[in-house]
N, C-alpha and C positions, 0 to 999 in steps of 0.2 A: 473195769467199772468206769462208768461215765461220771466225771466230776464237774461237768460243765454247769454253770448257773442256768437256771430255767427262767426265761424272761417272757412275760405276757404283755402284749401291746394291745391296749384297750381304748376305745373311743373313736375309732375311724370307721369309715364305710368298708374298708378292707383293702387287700392287695390281690393282684397287681393293681396299682393306682390308676384311676381314670376319673378322679373327682377333684380334690382340693389339696390344701397345704398339708394337713395332718396325714392324709393318705400318701402323699408324696414322701413325707418324712418316714412313715412306716415302711414304704416300699424300699427306700434306700438304706434304712437301718438293717432290713433283712439282707439286702445285697452285700452290705459291708461287714456285717457281724455274724452271718450264718455259720461260719466256721469256729467262732469263738464262744457262742452261746447256743443253748437250745431255745429256739424262738417259737412262740405261739402268737398268732394274730387273730383277733376276733373280728368277724366280718358280718355284714348285713346280707342275708339271703334275698332281701327286697331289692337290692341293687344289682346282684349278679344273677343272670339267667342260669337255669339248672345246669346247662352244659359247661358253664364257666366256674362252677363251684368246685374248686380243686381241694383235695384233702391236704395236699402239700404244695408249696411253691418256693422254689429256690432254697429248699432245706427247712423252711418254716412250716409248722403245722397250722392249718387254717380251720377255725371253728366258726360255723355259721349260726346266726341267731335270726329267727323270723320276725324281726322288727326293723324299723328304720333307725339309722344311726344319727339322724338329725331331727330337730323339732322336739315336740313333747315326748315322743317315743324314745328319744335318746337317753332319758333318765333311766327307764327300765332296762334299756339295751345295755347301758354301762353297768348297772347293778348286777344283771344276770352274768355279764362277762366277768365281773369281779368275783362272784360266787364260784363260777366255773374255774377261774384261775387259782382259787384257793387250793385246788386239788392237782394243779398242773404246773405251778410256777413257784419260784423263790422270790422273784421281784416282779412287781406290776408297774408298768409305765402307762399311766392314765393320761390321755390326751384330751384336754378340756375338763370342765368342771360340772357337767350335767349330772353325773351320778355321785358327786362328792358327798352328798348327805349320808351315803352308806360307809364312807371311810372310817368314821368313829367306831362303827360296829365291827368292821374288819380288824381294827386295832385291838378291840376287846377280845376277839376270838382267835386271833392268829398273830404270829410274829413276822408275817410277810413284809418285805420292804416295799413301800409305796412311794412312787415318784409321780408327781403331777405337773404337767405342763399347763399353766393357767391360761394359755392362749393370749389374746390381745384385749383383755378386759371386755369381754363380750357384752356385759351388762350396759356398756356405754352406747351401744349401737342404736340408732334411731328406729330401726325396723321392729324392735321389740316394744310391746306395750308396757305400762308401768308395772304390772304384776310379773311379767317375764323378767324385766330388769331387776326387780327386787329379788326374785328367786335366784337369778344368775349371780348377783352380787353376794347374796347370802351363801350360795354354794361355793363361791370363790373363797369366802372367808373361812368356811369349814375346811376346804382343801388346804389352805395355807396353815391353818391351826393344827391339823391332825396328820398330814402327810409327812413322811420322813424327809423327803427332798422336794423342793419346788423349783421348777424351771421357768424362766422368763425368756422370751425369744428376742427381746430388745432392751437396751439399757433404760429407755424411758419407762417401759413396763416394770422393770426391776426397781427403779427409783420410786414409782408410784406404790408398788407392793410394799416396799420397805416403809414408806411414809404412812400408808393405810394400816398395816398390820404389824409394824415393828419387827419384821423378819426379812433378812436378806435371802436372795435366791441365787441359783446357779444360772448364769447367762449363757444360753446356747441358742443360736439362731437356726437358719436353714441352709441347705446347700443349693447351688445353682448350676453346678457343672454337668448336669444332665442335658442342658440345652446345647444346641449345635448351630453354628453359622451355616446357613443354607443359601447357595447362589440361585438366583432366579434363572429359569430356563424359558425358552420361547413358548413352550406348551403351558407354562404357568400363567402367562398373560391371558390365555383364553378363559381361565377360571377367575383370575383376579386382574382385570385390565389396568387397575391403578398401579400395578408393579412397574409399568412402563415409565412412571414419572416419580417425582419426590412426593412423599407423604409422611404425615405424623401418624403414630399408632398408639392405641390404648386398648387394654383388655381388663375387664373386671366384672364382678357381679353388679347388676344395675340396682344400686341402693343409694339412698340420699347421702350417706356419709362418705361415699366415694366421689362426691362432687361431679357427677356425670353431667348434669345440666350446665354447670360452670364451663366445662370443657366444650360442650356443644355450642353454647352461647358465644364463646370466643371465636369459634370458626364460622359463625354467621357473619362476623365482622372481618373475616379474612377470606373473601370469595376466591382469591387466587391461590389459596393454600388448600391442600387436600388432607382430610382427616379420615382415618379408617378406625372404627371403634367396634370391638367385639364384645358381646355381652348377652345375657339372658333377658332380652327385651320383652319377651312374652310371658314372663313368670309373675308379673305383678302389674297392677293398674298404673303404678308409677312408670314402669318400663314401657308399657304400651303407649302411654300418653307421650313420652319422650320420642318414641319411635315414630309415632304419627306426625308429630310436630317437625322433627328435624330430618327425617328421611326425605323431605321435600327439597332440601338443599342439594344442589348438584355436586358440591365439593365435599359432602359428608357421606361416607359409606358406613351404614350400620349393619354389621354382620351378626348372625346368630352364633351361639357358642360353638367353639371349635375345640374338640377334645383330642384330635390327632396331633401328637407332639410335632410331627414333621411339618404339618400345615402351619401350625402356630409359629414354629421356628422360621419358616419361610417368610411369613409376614413380618415378623419382628426383625429378622436379619437384614431385610432390605429397606427398612424405614430410615428416614433421615432424622427422626426425632421421636423419643418415647415420652408419653405423657402419663403421669401417675397422680391421680386425684385423691387417693385414699386419705382420709382424715382420722380414721379409727384403726384399732388393731395395733399390732406390734411390728415385727419385720415381715412385710408382705412379700410372699414368694415371687409375684410378678415383677416387683421392683428389682430384687436382687438378680433375677434372671436377665432382665434388661441390662443391668450393670455388667453381668458376666459376658454378655454378647458384645460388649463394647459400644453400647448405644448412648448417645447424649440424652440425658434425662432432665425434664422439667417436672418438678414434683410439688405437690401442695405443701405449703409451709406449716408443718406440724412437727412436734418433737420426735415422733416415731420415724418419720422420713429423714429428718436431720440426722438422727442417730445411725440409721441404716446406711446412709451415704457419707457419714462422717462430715456432713456439711458441704460436700463437694458437688451436689447437684445444683441446678438453677431453680430457685423457689418462687412460687407465686401464691397469692392469697385471694385473688378475684379474677373474673374473666378479663377485665381490662388490663390487669397486671400480666396475665398470660399473653394477651395480644401484644402488649408492649415488648415482652421478651422475644416473642416469635419474630416481631418486626425488626428488633435491634441486634439480636445475636447473630453474628455471621458464621460462616462455615469454620473459621479458625476457632472461634469461641466454642462452638459445639464439639469440634474435634478434641479440643483441650479438655473439656468437661468429660467427654466419653472416655478418654484415656485415664483420667484420674479415677473414675468410677470402676473401670475395668481392673485397674491395679488393686483397688480395695477388694473387689469381688473375688479375684483369683487368689488373694491372700486369706480372705476371711470366710468366704461362703462356698466351701467345697464339702462334699459329702464325706470325704475321708476325715477331714478335720472335725466336722459335726459328729460323726459316728464315734470318733475317738473320745469326745467329751461325754457322750452318753454312756459309753463303755466304762469310763472312769466312775460315773455315778452308780452304774450297776454293780461294780466290783467293790465299792466303798462299803465295807462291812459295818463300820460304825456310823449309823445314821445320825445326822446332826439336826435335831428337830427345832432348835430355837435360834440357831445362828449358822445357817448354811453358808459355806464358803463360796464366794463368787468366783466362777471360772472366768479367767481373762479371755475375752473374745477378740481383743485388739491385736491386729496382725503385727508381726515384726518386719517392718519395711527395711529394705536395703537402702543405702545412701542414695543410689540411683533412683529408686522409687520415690523417696521423699522429695528429691529434687524435682521429679516430674510433676509432683502435686503442687508445687509452689507457683 
């Protein structure tokens, strides 16, 4: 008789991952926990071509729904996933709050345990209009009130959730040890000629809250420094305008999205500086991946980034301040910063560690609805590691 807990993962595009942070989380939870639990991942058939729609992947059952997992359709997508999971799971891990309006109904008709990762307070993002922001904030409030467990991926998010809703959360971030250091080869220079010299690197969705233009403006003032920036420039008028304006600068390379992990690792591994402009969200996967690779990081000065890096990155709040840091920080400063961040990432942001924390939530039979225990994400540094950070 199989006594394994049945876990449903809801709210992602699907696995194997080729999209974003929640998809990467689902991907690695399956890899790490497929022997411990019976896993089901709900996937969007809109994203996977027919030949890529597997019934099983790494031991997990895959269930495809003919809707998009993002945008307005994500509400129905999540609700259908929850209804389906009623018959196939003991625990639902819901990533994001799009379908949270249905959670009170679930609690009325079943005793399934519901865990919600509330993401990075999506309702604060500039890309949403006022109606979408209202809906997302309302949904977040419903999730926090009715779910059995709430997960925040960043201490700053946890603090805000506690302040807004009077409820503590479990603090579980993301892993980064799937990234690899890749040495550049002569053939790589044919595709990416800038690999032959020093360059700064940044990758993100091209959205205002990621301070993309701030980064680009800084490099218009640094004609002797090279910037390589990867993003979805053609997905919005904002991105198209930035591409048209800043691709004219010889020292700025604007590349379209790169989904091949090996190519992305190549470009990140060989940069001399990583720039992280995100001002919204919680623990951004791209930031902790850069940390894990041992890159020196200059990050926008916001609480989320300070928490993710334990205050060890170099912080800026404007294009001029970024220019100042680039001009004044020498190789010794950057190497010291990179080492501090690498120590943090290798202690704190591994999928083994993250999966263990989710497994503890899955197995906790007594759901704590009003005062969820905070899981300590702070690493236990050795004396040698502490000394290296001073």
